[in-house]
N, C-alpha and C positions, 0 to 999 in steps of 0.2 A: 682510797688512802690506806696504806698498810698499817699494821698494828704498831710498828715502831713510831711512825709519824703521829699516829693517833695518840699514843701515850705521851709524846712530847708536848702536844698541844693541850692535853688535859692538864698537865702540871702548870702550864702557863696561866691558868685561871684560878689557881688556888692561892689567893692573896694571903700573905703572912704579915704580921705586925712589923717586921723589920724591912719589908719591901719598900723601896724608894720610888720607883717609877709607878705612876698612876696607870690604871687601866684605861685605855683609849676607847671611848664609846662613840659610835656614829649613830645618829638618830635621823633616819631618812623619812622626810615628810612628803606624802603624795597629795596632790590637789584634793580639796574637800575632806582632808583628814579630820579626826576628832581632836579638838583642842583640849578636851578633858583627858584624852589618852596621852597627849604630850605632857601635861602637868603630872599625870600619874606615873610617867616614866622618870621625869626629871626630879620631882620632889624627894623620892627615896635616896637618889644619888646625892643630891645637895645636902640632905640631912645627915647622910653617912659622912660626908666630908666635914660637916659642922661638928658632929659628935666626936669624931676622932681628931679634930683640929689638924687635919692634914688632907692632902688631895689624893684620896683613894681613886676617885674617878675624875676624868676630864672628858668633856663631851663636845661634839660638833654637830650642829644642825645642818643637814644636807637636803638639797632638792635635786630633782632630775637635771636641771640646767643651771643651778647656782642662784636662780632668781627667787625673790620672796614667794611664799606659798600661802594661799588663802585657805583657812579651815572651813568646815561646814557651817560654823556659826558666824562667818564673815570676818573674823579676826585674821590678821596677816602676820606671819612669822618670817623674819629675815634669816635666810640661810647663810651659813659661813662658807659654804662651798657647794659645787655640783659633784657629779660622779666623775672620778678620774681613774685611769688605769694604774697609776702609781700609788694609790691610797692603800693603807693597811691598818686595820683596826683589831682590837681585841674582842669587841662586842659590836654587833650591828643590829639595830632595831629598825624595823620597817613599820611605820604607822600609816594606816590607810582606813578609809571608811566608805564613802560613796564612789560609785562609778569606777571601781578599781579594775573592772574587766578589761577595759581598753589598754591599761598599762601592762597587763599580763602578756601582751604581744611585743613589748618594748625589748628589743634584742640587746641594747646596750645595758639596760637595767639587769636583765637576766645574766648576762656575761659578768657584770660587776658582782652580783650576789654569788655566783659560782666561784669567782676568783677569791672572794673573801672566805668562802667555805674551804677552798683548797688551802689557803694560808692558815687555817685553823681557827678562824673567828667563831665565837658563839653567835648564832643567828637567832633573832627573836622576832616573831610576828605579832603585831598588835591589831586585833580585830581583823579586817580584811587584808591587812599587811601579810597575814599568813598565806593568802592566796598567791601573792607575788613570790613568796618563797617556794610554794608548790609549783608555780609556773616555771621557775628556774630549775626545778628538778632536785632541789636540795632537801626536800622533805620526803622523797620516795622511801618507803619502808618505815617511816616514822609515824607516830601518833600526832594528831594536831587537834587542838581545841578550836571549834568553830562555832560562832554565834548561831543560835537556833534559827535566826531569820535567813542565814546563808548556807545552812547545813546541806540541804538537798541539792542546791546548785553546785556546791563545792564537791560533793560526792560524785555527782555526774561528771564534772570536769576533770577531777584528779583521782581516779580510782586507785592509783598506786600509793596514795596517802591514806592513812587510817584515821579518817575524820571522826571526832568524838564530840558529843553534845555535853562537854564538861567545861569546867571553868578555865583550866590552863594545863599545860604539860611542861615537864622538865625532863628532857631525854637526850643524852649524848650530844651535847653542844647545840641542841635545837630546843628552843623554848617557844611556845605559842600560847596565846590567851584569846578568849572570846571578846575582849574589849571591856570598856567601861571600868567598873570597880575591880574586875579580875586582873587588870593590868597591875594594880598594886600588889595583889596576891602573887602574881608571877615574879615581879621584881624582888619582892621580899623573900619569896621562896628560893630564888636564885642566889640572892645575897647570903641567905642562911646556909645554902648548900655549898657555895663555892668561895665565899669570902669570909664571913664570920657569923655564926649562928646567934651569938649574944647580941651583936650589932643589929642583926635583922629584927630581933625581938624588941630592942630598944627603939628602933625606927618605928615599928608598929605602934608602940606605946605613944610616941610623939604624934603619930597620925590618928590616934584614938581608935585604932582598929581592933584592939583587944587581942585578936589572934589572926593568924593567916589561915584562910580556908584551905581545905584539902583539894588537890587538883581534880579529883574525880567527882566532886560534888556536882549534882545536877544543876543546870541553869534554871530550869523551870519545872513546875509540876502541872502545867497546863491550865492553871487557874481553878482546878477542881479540888474539893476537900474530901477527906475520908470520913467526915463526921456523919452520923446518922446510919440508919439501917441499910440504906441503899448506896452510900457513898462509894464503897469499893466496887460495887457492881457497875455503877456509871463510869467510874474510872476504867474498869476493864472494857466496857463498851467502847470508850474512846480509843483505847489501845488497839482494839480490833479494827476500828475505822482507820487508824493511822497506818496499820499494816496492810490494809486492803484499799489503797487509794486508786490503784490502777484498774482493779476489778472490784468495784464496790459491792458490798454485801447488802441484802435487803434487811429491813427492820425486823422481820420475823426471824431471820437467821441470827442476827445480833442478839435479840431478846432471848432466843433459845440457848445460845452459848453462855450467856451471863446468868441464866436461871431466873428470868423474869418473863411475864407475859408482855405482849406488844403494848398493851394499854399501860402497864406499870412502867415500862421503859419510857414511853412517851411522856407520862406524867412526871416521872422523876428527872428526866432530862430537862424538861421545862422548868422544874423547881431548881435544879442545880445551875443551869446555864442561861435560862431565859429563852432558849431556843428549842425547837423540836429536834429530834434526832436527825431528820432529813436535812433541815437547814444547817445544823451543826456540821454534818457530813459534807455538805456542799461547800461550807466555809473552809474546811480542811483541804478539800480538793482544789478549790480556788487558790488557797495559800500556796499549795505545791506548784500550781500552774504559774502563779505570780512570780515565785522564786526562779523557776526554770526559764521563764521568759526573760527576766532581767539579768540572770546570772550565767546562762549557757547560750550556746549557739544552736540549740535544737530548733527545728522548724515549728511553726505554730501547730501544724497537724501532729507532729511528734509530741509536743507538749500536751495537746488535747488528749491524745491516747494515754500518755503517762499519768494523766490526772483523772482518768476514768470517764471521759466524755466520748461516746461512740460516734457522735455527730459533730462535725466541725461547725456546722451552722448553730447547733444548740450551744456549743462551747462559746462561740463568739458572742451570741446573744446574752448568755449568762454573764460572761466576763464584762461586757460593756455595761450591763445593768449594775454591776458591782463597782467598777472602777471608772466609769464614765468615758472609756475609750476602748476601741477594739484591741485585741491582744497583739495584733501586728504593730501597734504604735506604742507598746510598753516593753521595749527591748533593752533599756538602759536603767541601771540602778542609780539614777540621779537624785539629788536632794529634793528636786522639784517633781519627781515622778510620783505616780499614784502609790499610796501606802496601803498595805494590808493590815487593818486593825484586827487584833486578836480578841476572841470572845472571852469574857471573864465570868466566873461563877458569881452568883448573887452576893455571896459572903465577901467577895473581893471588890465589889463595886462601891464607890463613894456613897455615903449616905445622902439621900435626897432631902432637900430642904422641905420643911413642913409647909 
């Protein structure tokens, strides 16, 4: 798109108080989408219309075929329409959650998204809806906020997109968020940027949000705290592990780099996480393998190598022990698929009953 057309589409989304026509918003729901995400999209728009006593936004719920769509929690939403070549919207939101990988090969969907982009629509990805934008090629060269549970698979599948473990992004007609509560932050950030900053703040007040979080805020801190003499050293040890999943370090090397003896490292790791450094490290490597298996087309052998397992037999045995199935049977991110639970520090665990 040349600069002239880009400038013309930019002005299209700067709403002014005297504007009459509402902004046309398409909300595309993929099977097993997050019902929470849908509410987080629609509520700010509805409150905006209510507060201004006029229809700033009008929205249509779309599905791939125009049929009702079931959310991951079992609730069903009725779609207003399917995807058609003659449709044109000002804003297109794609909401997806589980098993999105198979839809990334949907040629009709990718063509529809590219056409909306060509016509100047603002494109927004909610949770794994961002992957569908990436699959269509409309995020090449852009930053994208990706949920921590999908980050590794996303980076492997879409190297032209700058995947970030942050809350959301607002960049040149492209908005993405990691899902859940960050959907509200993205919507309010966009309303404040392109529609009315005072209105955005007022909507946040009605939603009891207080303030909109910054896009680059981190999603997680890994469940570790910085308290105590050794807190920062254990956090550093985890960072070393996370950077060396493909070629794991031994405990002696990690202890040396963070300035602890091996015995101190093991004792403090157990205190902070309830796990030994070795078990914590294996958990991180299995988490990477789990993501790559469910979210990419890499072979089981490739996944094993990327996760630091030199032996395919050892990888399969360890994986089965953790998830109850061999890695070859865990290739789809379904709602019913095995789940990778994350280790928490003792400070973050619920108090046990006496």
